[in-house]
N, C-alpha and C positions, 0 to 999 in steps of 0.2 A: 139325732134320734129319728127313727122312721116316723112318718106322719101319723100312722095309725096307732102307734104305741101311746101317743099322748092321749088318745081316746080311751085307752085301756088302763091308764094310771090308777084310777080309782079301784078297779077290779084287782089289779096287781097289788095295790096297797092292802086291800082287804085280805089277800092271800099271804100278806107278810113279805111280799117281794118289793124290795127297793130297787128301782131302775137307776143304775149308775153308768158312768161312761165305761166302766169295766165290764158290765154284763149286758148292756143293751144290744150288742151285736148277737150274743148268744140267744137272748130273748127273741130278737127278730128272726133269726134262723129257725128257732124252735117253733115259733108261731107259723112260719112259712111251711115247715114240715107238717104241722098239724092240719093246716087247711089245704095243703097240696099246691103251694105257689112258689116252690123253690126256684130261684133265679128270676122271679118276677119283681116288678117295682112296687112301690107303695100303694098306688091306687088299686091295682089288681088284688093285692093282698088284703087291703082294707075291705074291699068289696066281698072277698071270700070269707073274711072274718065275720062280717055282718050277716052273710048268708048262713054260715055255720052256726052262729048264735041264734038266728031266727029259726033254724031247723031243729037244733038240739043244744040249747044254751048250757044245760047241765053237763052234757057230754063234752062240749068244748072246754068248759071250765075244769072238768075233771082231768082232761088230757093236759091242760096247762098246769094244774096243781101237781100232777104226777111228774111232769117235766121239771117243775121248780124243785121238787124234792130230790129227784135224781141228779140234777145239776147243781144243787146247793145254792140257789139264788137266795 
């Protein structure tokens, strides 16, 4: 599991998303798309996630909710 996903477990749980070995890669890639860190490692992505949440937490969470619905997590 990507290091930053462990920090997001509570948020994902509240959205009704269960992180499993089957969907964690999709979740990782989706979050990287949302914050613009495709191809980057965990530390870069976690920093971008924190910055996105500090800038517009509701916007970030809404993007994540929409992705979860679209992908059926």
